[in-house]
Biopython code that builds the backbone (N, CA, C, O; Angstrom):
import numpy as np
from Bio.PDB.StructureBuilder import StructureBuilder

atoms = [
    (1, "MET", "N", (82.827, 1.380, -0.587)),
    (1, "MET", "CA", (82.019, 0.731, 0.263)),
    (1, "MET", "C", (82.053, 1.295, 1.714)),
    (1, "MET", "O", (81.389, 2.205, 2.212)),
    (2, "GLY", "N", (82.809, 0.668, 2.135)),
    (2, "GLY", "CA", (82.925, 1.217, 3.902)),
    (2, "GLY", "C", (82.227, 2.434, 3.897)),
    (2, "GLY", "O", (81.059, 2.735, 4.144)),
    (3, "GLU", "N", (83.434, 3.192, 3.486)),
    (3, "GLU", "CA", (83.359, 4.778, 3.407)),
    (3, "GLU", "C", (82.155, 5.310, 3.399)),
    (3, "GLU", "O", (81.801, 6.147, 4.228)),
    (4, "LEU", "N", (81.005, 4.625, 1.936)),
    (4, "LEU", "CA", (79.357, 4.894, 1.910)),
    (4, "LEU", "C", (78.907, 4.726, 2.964)),
    (4, "LEU", "O", (78.448, 5.736, 3.498)),
    (5, "ARG", "N", (78.822, 3.307, 3.800)),
    (5, "ARG", "CA", (78.351, 2.844, 4.601)),
    (5, "ARG", "C", (78.721, 3.704, 6.287)),
    (5, "ARG", "O", (78.263, 3.442, 7.399)),
    (6, "ARG", "N", (79.150, 4.165, 6.102)),
    (6, "ARG", "CA", (79.856, 4.946, 7.397)),
    (6, "ARG", "C", (79.096, 6.545, 7.113)),
    (6, "ARG", "O", (78.688, 7.229, 8.052)),
    (7, "LEU", "N", (79.032, 6.831, 6.159)),
    (7, "LEU", "CA", (78.284, 8.202, 6.123)),
    (7, "LEU", "C", (76.528, 8.036, 5.888)),
    (7, "LEU", "O", (75.734, 8.936, 5.616)),
    (8, "HIS", "N", (76.295, 6.797, 6.063)),
    (8, "HIS", "CA", (74.845, 6.863, 6.004)),
    (8, "HIS", "C", (74.656, 7.616, 7.128)),
    (8, "HIS", "O", (75.360, 7.509, 8.132)),
    (9, "PRO", "N", (73.500, 8.572, 6.980)),
    (9, "PRO", "CA", (72.960, 9.323, 7.635)),
    (9, "PRO", "C", (72.526, 8.359, 9.266)),
    (9, "PRO", "O", (72.172, 7.181, 9.212)),
    (10, "PRO", "N", (72.646, 9.136, 10.612)),
    (10, "PRO", "CA", (72.840, 8.710, 11.632)),
    (10, "PRO", "C", (71.271, 8.309, 11.881)),
    (10, "PRO", "O", (70.900, 7.213, 12.299)),
    (11, "ALA", "N", (70.491, 9.326, 11.570)),
    (11, "ALA", "CA", (69.183, 9.130, 12.198)),
    (11, "ALA", "C", (68.184, 8.121, 11.006)),
    (11, "ALA", "O", (67.036, 7.772, 11.279)),
    (12, "ALA", "N", (68.763, 7.825, 9.911)),
    (12, "ALA", "CA", (68.002, 7.085, 8.809)),
    (12, "ALA", "C", (68.658, 5.865, 9.300)),
    (12, "ALA", "O", (68.034, 4.816, 9.460)),
    (13, "PHE", "N", (70.055, 6.010, 9.569)),
    (13, "PHE", "CA", (70.574, 4.402, 9.794)),
    (13, "PHE", "C", (69.802, 3.536, 10.943)),
    (13, "PHE", "O", (69.374, 2.384, 11.022)),
    (14, "ARG", "N", (69.848, 4.836, 11.909)),
    (14, "ARG", "CA", (68.912, 3.979, 13.378)),
    (14, "ARG", "C", (67.703, 3.010, 13.290)),
    (14, "ARG", "O", (67.494, 1.869, 13.702)),
    (15, "GLN", "N", (66.774, 4.204, 12.371)),
    (15, "GLN", "CA", (65.447, 3.573, 11.842)),
    (15, "GLN", "C", (65.385, 3.029, 10.520)),
    (15, "GLN", "O", (64.408, 3.008, 9.772)),
    (16, "ARG", "N", (66.926, 2.446, 10.252)),
    (16, "ARG", "CA", (66.859, 1.669, 8.806)),
    (16, "ARG", "C", (66.227, 1.604, 7.652)),
    (16, "ARG", "O", (65.749, 0.771, 6.882)),
    (17, "ILE", "N", (66.404, 2.989, 7.796)),
    (17, "ILE", "CA", (65.689, 3.901, 6.440)),
    (17, "ILE", "C", (66.922, 3.759, 5.602)),
    (17, "ILE", "O", (67.936, 3.906, 6.285)),
    (18, "GLY", "N", (67.140, 3.534, 4.415)),
    (18, "GLY", "CA", (67.823, 3.572, 2.910)),
    (18, "GLY", "C", (67.173, 5.006, 2.283)),
    (18, "GLY", "O", (66.180, 5.578, 2.734)),
    (19, "GLY", "N", (67.956, 5.418, 1.178)),
    (19, "GLY", "CA", (67.717, 6.743, 0.704)),
    (19, "GLY", "C", (68.761, 6.707, -0.444)),
    (19, "GLY", "O", (69.662, 5.920, -0.733)),
    (20, "ARG", "N", (68.261, 7.946, -1.028)),
    (20, "ARG", "CA", (68.895, 8.016, -2.199)),
    (20, "ARG", "C", (69.320, 9.708, -2.503)),
    (20, "ARG", "O", (68.536, 10.581, -2.129)),
    (21, "ALA", "N", (70.615, 10.077, -3.207)),
    (21, "ALA", "CA", (70.849, 11.386, -3.642)),
    (21, "ALA", "C", (71.338, 11.567, -5.081)),
    (21, "ALA", "O", (71.968, 10.664, -5.631)),
    (22, "THR", "N", (71.026, 12.862, -5.773)),
    (22, "THR", "CA", (71.866, 12.531, -6.860)),
    (22, "THR", "C", (72.333, 13.763, -6.451)),
    (22, "THR", "O", (71.765, 14.559, -5.703)),
    (23, "LEU", "N", (73.736, 13.898, -7.156)),
    (23, "LEU", "CA", (74.572, 14.895, -7.486)),
    (23, "LEU", "C", (74.675, 15.580, -8.708)),
    (23, "LEU", "O", (74.003, 15.065, -9.602)),
    (24, "SER", "N", (75.257, 16.497, -8.997)),
    (24, "SER", "CA", (75.575, 17.485, -10.302)),
    (24, "SER", "C", (77.082, 17.821, -10.230)),
    (24, "SER", "O", (77.344, 18.880, -9.659)),
    (25, "CYS", "N", (78.193, 17.045, -10.747)),
    (25, "CYS", "CA", (79.684, 17.336, -10.240)),
    (25, "CYS", "C", (80.125, 17.649, -11.527)),
    (25, "CYS", "O", (79.239, 17.656, -12.382)),
    (26, "ARG", "N", (81.086, 17.870, -11.834)),
    (26, "ARG", "CA", (82.616, 18.232, -12.608)),
    (26, "ARG", "C", (83.521, 17.423, -12.319)),
    (26, "ARG", "O", (83.971, 17.354, -11.175)),
    (27, "ILE", "N", (83.946, 16.665, -13.316)),
    (27, "ILE", "CA", (85.400, 15.710, -13.667)),
    (27, "ILE", "C", (86.379, 16.693, -14.128)),
    (27, "ILE", "O", (86.454, 17.248, -15.224)),
    (28, "ARG", "N", (87.476, 16.859, -12.578)),
    (28, "ARG", "CA", (88.712, 17.034, -13.021)),
    (28, "ARG", "C", (89.568, 16.127, -14.282)),
    (28, "ARG", "O", (89.264, 14.991, -14.644)),
    (29, "LEU", "N", (90.479, 16.798, -14.716)),
    (29, "LEU", "CA", (91.819, 15.815, -15.245)),
    (29, "LEU", "C", (92.342, 14.975, -14.485)),
    (29, "LEU", "O", (93.002, 13.995, -14.830)),
    (30, "ASP", "N", (91.948, 15.471, -12.913)),
    (30, "ASP", "CA", (92.763, 13.701, -12.486)),
    (30, "ASP", "C", (91.971, 13.173, -11.513)),
    (30, "ASP", "O", (92.179, 13.033, -10.308)),
    (31, "THR", "N", (90.660, 12.787, -12.466)),
    (31, "THR", "CA", (89.638, 12.195, -12.150)),
    (31, "THR", "C", (88.452, 12.349, -11.219)),
    (31, "THR", "O", (87.290, 11.946, -11.265)),
    (32, "ARG", "N", (89.188, 13.111, -10.313)),
    (32, "ARG", "CA", (88.826, 13.424, -8.960)),
    (32, "ARG", "C", (87.280, 14.505, -9.146)),
    (32, "ARG", "O", (87.403, 15.331, -10.051)),
    (33, "LEU", "N", (86.272, 14.533, -8.585)),
    (33, "LEU", "CA", (84.900, 15.154, -8.593)),
    (33, "LEU", "C", (84.820, 16.439, -8.055)),
    (33, "LEU", "O", (84.854, 16.418, -6.825)),
    (34, "GLU", "N", (84.711, 17.716, -8.622)),
    (34, "GLU", "CA", (84.674, 19.006, -7.989)),
    (34, "GLU", "C", (83.012, 19.803, -8.329)),
    (34, "GLU", "O", (82.036, 19.507, -9.017)),
    (35, "GLY", "N", (83.426, 21.046, -7.327)),
    (35, "GLY", "CA", (81.948, 21.472, -7.619)),
    (35, "GLY", "C", (80.444, 20.997, -7.936)),
    (35, "GLY", "O", (79.646, 21.374, -8.795)),
    (36, "CYS", "N", (80.330, 19.722, -6.600)),
    (36, "CYS", "CA", (79.278, 18.845, -6.482)),
    (36, "CYS", "C", (78.118, 20.022, -6.055)),
    (36, "CYS", "O", (78.321, 21.158, -5.627)),
    (37, "ARG", "N", (77.011, 19.429, -6.290)),
    (37, "ARG", "CA", (75.872, 20.293, -5.451)),
    (37, "ARG", "C", (74.426, 19.550, -5.660)),
    (37, "ARG", "O", (73.974, 19.511, -6.804)),
    (38, "VAL", "N", (73.819, 19.064, -4.772)),
    (38, "VAL", "CA", (72.491, 17.978, -4.471)),
    (38, "VAL", "C", (71.507, 18.614, -5.222)),
    (38, "VAL", "O", (71.072, 19.765, -5.255)),
    (39, "VAL", "N", (71.130, 17.023, -6.137)),
    (39, "VAL", "CA", (70.234, 17.748, -7.378)),
    (39, "VAL", "C", (68.778, 16.883, -6.596)),
    (39, "VAL", "O", (67.654, 16.969, -7.091)),
    (40, "ASP", "N", (68.967, 16.372, -5.787)),
    (40, "ASP", "CA", (68.100, 15.767, -5.251)),
    (40, "ASP", "C", (68.371, 14.864, -4.321)),
    (40, "ASP", "O", (69.413, 14.230, -4.482)),
    (41, "GLU", "N", (67.421, 14.520, -2.959)),
    (41, "GLU", "CA", (67.817, 13.298, -2.500)),
    (41, "GLU", "C", (66.239, 12.726, -1.735)),
    (41, "GLU", "O", (65.446, 13.572, -1.321)),
    (42, "THR", "N", (65.958, 11.367, -1.632)),
    (42, "THR", "CA", (65.050, 11.088, -1.115)),
    (42, "THR", "C", (65.790, 9.893, 0.033)),
    (42, "THR", "O", (66.803, 9.194, -0.018)),
    (43, "PRO", "N", (64.504, 10.131, 1.224)),
    (43, "PRO", "CA", (63.698, 10.895, 1.735)),
    (43, "PRO", "C", (64.719, 11.810, 1.772)),
    (43, "PRO", "O", (65.934, 11.663, 1.902)),
    (44, "ALA", "N", (63.689, 13.253, 1.570)),
    (44, "ALA", "CA", (64.222, 14.828, 1.678)),
    (44, "ALA", "C", (64.286, 14.693, 3.779)),
    (44, "ALA", "O", (63.561, 14.124, 4.596)),
    (45, "GLY", "N", (65.392, 15.447, 3.882)),
    (45, "GLY", "CA", (65.514, 16.204, 5.262)),
    (45, "GLY", "C", (65.653, 14.941, 6.087)),
    (45, "GLY", "O", (64.719, 14.904, 6.887)),
    (46, "MET", "N", (66.691, 13.579, 6.243)),
    (46, "MET", "CA", (67.331, 12.804, 6.684)),
    (46, "MET", "C", (68.822, 13.078, 6.140)),
    (46, "MET", "O", (69.767, 12.679, 6.820)),
    (47, "GLY", "N", (69.058, 13.778, 4.880)),
    (47, "GLY", "CA", (70.560, 14.230, 5.079)),
    (47, "GLY", "C", (71.096, 13.345, 4.461)),
    (47, "GLY", "O", (72.064, 12.792, 4.984)),
    (48, "PHE", "N", (70.549, 12.844, 2.892)),
    (48, "PHE", "CA", (71.898, 11.641, 1.833)),
    (48, "PHE", "C", (72.037, 13.053, 1.441)),
    (48, "PHE", "O", (73.135, 13.340, 1.918)),
    (49, "GLY", "N", (71.720, 13.791, 1.034)),
    (49, "GLY", "CA", (72.117, 14.801, -0.090)),
    (49, "GLY", "C", (73.669, 15.203, 0.656)),
    (49, "GLY", "O", (74.627, 15.189, -0.117)),
    (50, "GLN", "N", (73.881, 15.477, 1.782)),
    (50, "GLN", "CA", (74.758, 16.137, 2.457)),
    (50, "GLN", "C", (75.768, 14.710, 2.438)),
    (50, "GLN", "O", (76.983, 14.870, 2.312)),
    (51, "ALA", "N", (75.268, 13.506, 2.552)),
    (51, "ALA", "CA", (76.330, 12.169, 2.743)),
    (51, "ALA", "C", (76.586, 12.009, 1.535)),
    (51, "ALA", "O", (77.816, 12.017, 1.574)),
    (52, "ALA", "N", (76.321, 11.873, 0.514)),
    (52, "ALA", "CA", (76.390, 12.252, -0.854)),
    (52, "ALA", "C", (77.384, 13.074, -1.380)),
    (52, "ALA", "O", (78.141, 12.577, -2.214)),
    (53, "LEU", "N", (77.507, 14.084, -1.094)),
    (53, "LEU", "CA", (78.495, 15.447, -0.960)),
    (53, "LEU", "C", (79.819, 14.827, -0.301)),
    (53, "LEU", "O", (80.770, 14.761, -1.079)),
    (54, "GLU", "N", (79.998, 14.450, 0.755)),
    (54, "GLU", "CA", (80.941, 13.581, 1.390)),
    (54, "GLU", "C", (81.910, 12.877, 0.815)),
    (54, "GLU", "O", (83.140, 12.892, 0.790)),
    (55, "ALA", "N", (80.652, 11.976, 0.155)),
    (55, "ALA", "CA", (80.936, 10.652, -0.286)),
    (55, "ALA", "C", (82.086, 11.110, -1.537)),
    (55, "ALA", "O", (83.267, 10.760, -1.559)),
    (56, "SER", "N", (81.519, 11.823, -2.367)),
    (56, "SER", "CA", (81.609, 12.388, -3.403)),
    (56, "SER", "C", (83.783, 12.337, -3.877)),
    (56, "SER", "O", (84.540, 12.195, -4.838)),
    (57, "ALA", "N", (83.801, 12.611, -2.137)),
    (57, "ALA", "CA", (85.417, 12.921, -2.405)),
    (57, "ALA", "C", (86.299, 11.663, -2.233)),
    (57, "ALA", "O", (87.523, 11.729, -2.119)),
    (58, "TYR", "N", (85.333, 10.091, -2.218)),
    (58, "TYR", "CA", (85.813, 9.187, -2.692)),
    (58, "TYR", "C", (85.905, 8.867, -4.220)),
    (58, "TYR", "O", (86.805, 8.261, -4.801)),
    (59, "PHE", "N", (85.165, 9.221, -4.553)),
    (59, "PHE", "CA", (84.289, 9.132, -6.380)),
    (59, "PHE", "C", (85.906, 9.322, -6.709)),
    (59, "PHE", "O", (86.836, 9.765, -6.035)),
    (60, "ARG", "N", (85.788, 8.618, -8.473)),
    (60, "ARG", "CA", (86.880, 8.858, -9.210)),
    (60, "ARG", "C", (86.114, 8.520, -10.810)),
    (60, "ARG", "O", (85.380, 7.537, -10.911)),
    (61, "PHE", "N", (86.336, 9.307, -11.845)),
    (61, "PHE", "CA", (85.597, 8.969, -12.864)),
    (61, "PHE", "C", (86.833, 9.585, -13.620)),
    (61, "PHE", "O", (87.636, 10.399, -13.163)),
    (62, "GLN", "N", (86.810, 8.873, -15.212)),
    (62, "GLN", "CA", (87.734, 8.538, -16.213)),
    (62, "GLN", "C", (87.003, 10.396, -16.878)),
    (62, "GLN", "O", (85.783, 10.543, -16.947)),
    (63, "PRO", "N", (87.833, 11.402, -17.220)),
    (63, "PRO", "CA", (87.109, 11.833, -17.797)),
    (63, "PRO", "C", (86.725, 12.057, -19.424)),
    (63, "PRO", "O", (87.405, 11.195, -19.980)),
    (64, "PRO", "N", (86.140, 12.623, -20.236)),
    (64, "PRO", "CA", (85.856, 12.385, -21.171)),
    (64, "PRO", "C", (86.472, 12.660, -22.127)),
    (64, "PRO", "O", (87.350, 13.395, -21.675)),
    (65, "THR", "N", (86.685, 12.544, -23.566)),
    (65, "THR", "CA", (87.965, 12.928, -24.154)),
    (65, "THR", "C", (86.887, 13.485, -25.331)),
    (65, "THR", "O", (85.674, 13.332, -25.474)),
    (66, "ARG", "N", (88.193, 14.398, -26.308)),
    (66, "ARG", "CA", (87.239, 14.806, -27.434)),
    (66, "ARG", "C", (88.868, 15.042, -28.343)),
    (66, "ARG", "O", (89.926, 15.386, -27.817)),
    (67, "ASP", "N", (88.654, 14.761, -29.698)),
    (67, "ASP", "CA", (89.994, 13.742, -30.496)),
    (67, "ASP", "C", (91.387, 13.534, -29.667)),
    (67, "ASP", "O", (92.561, 13.888, -29.779)),
    (68, "GLY", "N", (90.281, 12.457, -28.421)),
    (68, "GLY", "CA", (91.806, 11.981, -28.237)),
    (68, "GLY", "C", (92.593, 12.424, -27.075)),
    (68, "GLY", "O", (93.630, 11.845, -26.755)),
    (69, "ALA", "N", (91.908, 13.905, -26.143)),
    (69, "ALA", "CA", (92.714, 14.828, -25.607)),
    (69, "ALA", "C", (91.723, 14.433, -24.398)),
    (69, "ALA", "O", (90.662, 14.022, -24.867)),
    (70, "PRO", "N", (91.741, 14.427, -22.397)),
    (70, "PRO", "CA", (90.653, 14.324, -22.182)),
    (70, "PRO", "C", (90.102, 15.561, -21.932)),
    (70, "PRO", "O", (91.035, 16.335, -22.145)),
    (71, "VAL", "N", (89.061, 16.259, -21.579)),
    (71, "VAL", "CA", (88.276, 17.212, -21.236)),
    (71, "VAL", "C", (88.004, 17.490, -19.686)),
    (71, "VAL", "O", (87.395, 16.725, -18.938)),
    (72, "ASP", "N", (88.475, 18.527, -19.391)),
    (72, "ASP", "CA", (88.439, 19.028, -18.321)),
    (72, "ASP", "C", (87.024, 19.563, -17.636)),
    (72, "ASP", "O", (86.641, 20.491, -18.349)),
    (73, "GLY", "N", (85.960, 19.326, -16.387)),
    (73, "GLY", "CA", (85.568, 20.042, -16.365)),
    (73, "GLY", "C", (83.484, 19.463, -17.030)),
    (73, "GLY", "O", (82.439, 20.076, -17.246)),
    (74, "GLN", "N", (83.826, 18.382, -17.074)),
    (74, "GLN", "CA", (82.413, 17.776, -17.736)),
    (74, "GLN", "C", (81.330, 17.424, -16.620)),
    (74, "GLN", "O", (81.334, 16.512, -15.794)),
    (75, "GLU", "N", (80.541, 18.283, -16.822)),
    (75, "GLU", "CA", (79.420, 18.126, -15.949)),
    (75, "GLU", "C", (78.834, 16.835, -15.714)),
    (75, "GLU", "O", (78.472, 16.363, -16.791)),
    (76, "VAL", "N", (78.559, 15.968, -14.618)),
    (76, "VAL", "CA", (78.037, 14.392, -14.966)),
    (76, "VAL", "C", (76.968, 14.441, -13.651)),
    (76, "VAL", "O", (77.153, 15.115, -12.637)),
    (77, "PRO", "N", (76.141, 13.818, -13.838)),
    (77, "PRO", "CA", (75.464, 13.257, -12.815)),
    (77, "PRO", "C", (75.408, 12.229, -11.932)),
    (77, "PRO", "O", (75.099, 11.295, -12.671)),
    (78, "VAL", "N", (75.521, 11.710, -10.646)),
    (78, "VAL", "CA", (76.219, 11.090, -9.462)),
    (78, "VAL", "C", (75.121, 10.702, -8.727)),
    (78, "VAL", "O", (74.550, 11.583, -8.085)),
    (79, "ALA", "N", (74.508, 9.053, -8.659)),
    (79, "ALA", "CA", (73.905, 8.854, -8.538)),
    (79, "ALA", "C", (74.263, 8.116, -6.790)),
    (79, "ALA", "O", (74.305, 6.891, -6.911)),
    (80, "VAL", "N", (74.478, 8.495, -5.499)),
    (80, "VAL", "CA", (74.486, 7.576, -4.789)),
    (80, "VAL", "C", (73.323, 6.779, -3.400)),
    (80, "VAL", "O", (72.976, 7.378, -2.383)),
    (81, "LEU", "N", (73.064, 5.836, -3.640)),
    (81, "LEU", "CA", (72.147, 4.704, -3.174)),
    (81, "LEU", "C", (72.957, 4.502, -1.577)),
    (81, "LEU", "O", (74.169, 4.670, -1.443)),
    (82, "TRP", "N", (71.926, 4.074, -0.320)),
    (82, "TRP", "CA", (71.942, 3.820, 0.584)),
    (82, "TRP", "C", (71.397, 2.723, 0.896)),
    (82, "TRP", "O", (70.931, 3.116, 1.965)),
    (83, "PRO", "N", (71.036, 1.540, 0.827)),
    (83, "PRO", "CA", (69.872, 0.305, 1.018)),
    (83, "PRO", "C", (69.706, 0.258, 2.506)),
    (83, "PRO", "O", (68.921, -0.541, 3.015)),
]
sb = StructureBuilder()
sb.init_structure("model")
sb.init_model(0)
sb.init_chain("A")
sb.init_seg("    ")
for serial, (resi, resn, name, xyz) in enumerate(atoms, 1):
    if name == "N":
        sb.init_residue(resn, " ", resi, " ")
    sb.init_atom(name, np.array(xyz, "f"), 0.0, 1.0, " ", f" {name:<3s}", serial, name[0])
structure = sb.get_structure()
């Protein structure tokens, strides 16, 4: 959570503006995310999309399984919120 606070876009933080970004990422077998791209950010132009991309390095997801084996590269939406 501290890293997420640190990544709050400076201009938005100074103005006490919260925001949201939605990413689309692939889950690697080692639980990290890769290939993330910004799908949406609100409010637009404040830097929340870029901040979410930077924050994605800290996220970990369990890969889905198929027939009991982990599946590499499953694409998932990831929402990141700044109050």
